[in-house]
C-alpha positions in Angstrom: 0.4 163.1 50.0 1.4 166.4 47.3 5.7 166.1 46.9 7.1 168.8 48.8 9.0 171.3 46.8 12.1 170.5 46.0 11.8 166.5 46.8 10.8 165.3 42.8 9.8 161.5 43.9 7.7 163.3 46.9 10.9 161.6 50.0 12.9 163.8 51.5 16.7 163.4 50.6 18.2 161.0 52.3 20.9 162.3 54.6 24.1 162.3 53.6 27.9 161.9 54.8 30.9 163.0 54.2 34.7 161.3 54.5 37.3 163.2 55.8 40.3 162.4 53.9 43.8 162.9 55.4 45.2 163.6 59.2 44.0 163.5 62.9 40.2 162.5 62.1 40.8 160.7 58.7 38.3 158.6 57.8 35.6 159.9 60.1 32.3 161.0 57.9 30.6 164.1 58.5 26.6 164.1 58.3 25.5 167.1 56.3 21.8 166.4 56.1 19.7 165.9 53.8 19.8 170.0 52.6 19.7 169.4 48.3 21.6 172.3 48.2 24.7 172.0 49.6 27.5 171.4 47.1 30.3 170.0 49.6 33.5 170.5 47.8 34.6 166.6 46.5 36.9 164.5 47.7 39.3 164.3 44.7 39.5 168.3 44.6 39.6 169.0 48.6 42.6 166.4 48.1 44.1 168.7 45.6 43.9 171.8 47.9 45.6 170.5 50.9 48.2 168.9 48.7 48.9 172.5 47.5 48.9 173.7 51.0 51.1 171.0 52.5 52.7 171.5 56.1 51.7 175.0 55.7 48.4 174.2 56.9 49.3 172.5 60.4 49.5 175.6 63.1 47.1 177.5 60.7 44.3 180.2 62.2 41.7 179.5 59.3 38.7 181.0 58.1 35.7 178.9 56.1 33.4 181.4 54.7 30.0 180.3 53.4 30.9 177.1 55.5 27.8 174.8 54.6 29.4 171.5 55.4 32.3 172.4 56.8 33.9 170.1 54.8 37.0 172.3 54.3 37.9 173.7 57.7 37.2 170.4 59.2 39.3 168.9 56.6 41.9 171.7 57.6 41.4 171.4 61.7 42.0 167.5 61.2 45.8 167.7 59.2 46.9 170.1 62.4 45.2 173.8 61.7 44.9 175.7 65.1 42.2 176.7 64.3 38.8 177.6 62.1 35.9 180.1 62.8 33.5 179.1 60.7 31.0 181.4 58.5 27.1 179.8 57.8 24.1 182.1 56.6 22.0 179.2 57.5 20.9 179.0 61.3 20.2 175.5 60.8 23.4 174.0 58.7 25.1 176.0 61.0 23.6 174.0 64.3 24.7 170.5 62.9 27.8 172.3 61.7 28.4 172.5 65.6 27.2 169.7 65.9 30.1 167.8 64.0 32.3 169.7 65.8 31.7 168.1 69.2 31.2 165.3 67.9 34.8 164.6 66.8 36.8 166.4 69.6 37.3 169.8 67.4 35.0 172.1 69.6 37.1 174.2 71.9 39.5 174.8 68.4 36.3 176.1 65.9 33.9 178.4 66.4 30.4 178.5 64.5 28.5 181.8 63.2 25.7 181.7 62.7 25.4 184.6 59.6 26.1 186.3 56.7 29.8 185.7 55.3 29.8 189.7 53.7 28.5 191.5 56.8 30.8 189.7 59.9 33.9 191.8 61.0 37.7 191.6 60.9 38.7 188.9 63.7 41.1 190.3 66.5 43.7 188.4 64.6 44.4 187.9 61.2 43.5 184.1 59.5 46.3 182.4 57.5 44.4 180.5 54.9 40.9 181.5 53.6 37.9 178.9 52.3 35.7 180.9 49.5 33.1 178.5 48.7 30.0 180.2 47.9 26.9 178.5 46.6 27.8 179.4 42.5 25.1 180.6 41.1 25.1 183.9 43.9 28.2 185.1 42.3 30.0 186.3 45.7 33.0 185.3 45.1 34.5 188.5 44.3 32.5 190.4 47.3 34.6 188.0 49.2 37.6 189.0 47.5 37.5 192.3 48.0 36.3 192.3 52.1 39.4 190.1 52.4 40.9 193.2 50.9 40.1 195.0 53.9 42.2 195.6 56.7 43.0 193.5 59.3 41.5 190.5 57.7 44.7 188.6 56.3 48.4 187.6 57.5 51.2 189.0 55.7 51.3 185.1 53.1 48.2 183.9 53.8 46.5 181.6 51.2 42.9 182.1 49.7 40.7 178.6 48.2 38.9 179.9 45.8 35.5 177.6 44.2 33.1 179.1 41.6 31.6 177.8 38.9 34.1 177.5 35.8 32.7 180.8 33.8 33.0 183.2 37.3 36.3 185.6 36.2 36.9 185.8 40.1 40.0 184.4 39.6 41.3 187.0 36.7 40.3 189.8 38.2 41.1 189.8 41.6 42.3 193.2 44.2 45.6 194.5 43.8 47.9 192.4 46.6 46.3 189.1 45.3 47.7 187.4 42.5 46.6 183.2 41.8 49.5 180.7 41.4 47.2 177.7 41.6 44.4 177.2 38.9 42.6 173.7 38.1 39.0 173.3 37.1 36.7 169.9 37.1 33.8 169.3 35.6 31.8 172.8 36.1 34.3 174.5 38.8 37.1 176.7 38.6 39.2 176.0 41.5 42.3 178.0 42.3 44.7 179.3 45.1 45.4 182.6 45.5 48.4 184.4 48.1 47.8 187.7 49.5 50.6 189.9 49.2 50.4 193.4 50.6 
């Protein structure tokens, strides 16, 4: 039998899991399926991010763009965020994310949308925290930042987490009203926390 595309040894990739670091669901695992293309934010990067956010995550309204596994939004809910919207283009990945949220008991504080992150309408209530972690090769982080700069997306003093390839200039070329105040690199990944001060 011929190997399926992307399966180098002819076998489907193993199901993977990701551990929630802290909060109400600490130690619980998120099933992220068999998709090799999904690149979840590593534990140490997530820990750094939520140390940056500190108690500001509690009672926050969050948006996880390009959600993938939903690791960032789920971690936020575990740590006391009031609500998180997840936007994921792949329907199967969005369905798995919905199942994970239900299994954790977080379904009432979350909404999963299967659709284009850059085509979604502005929310009825602005977000306090947004996570932007698109596929690196697509270079969508800058477009996402410009989308968030439109009226209605962000509360005053909102925080935006941006994760890109190390050579992506998004964090150096932010729209007016945004300022990167935390910035780190881990291997070929660059990540930063951006504040919104309209």
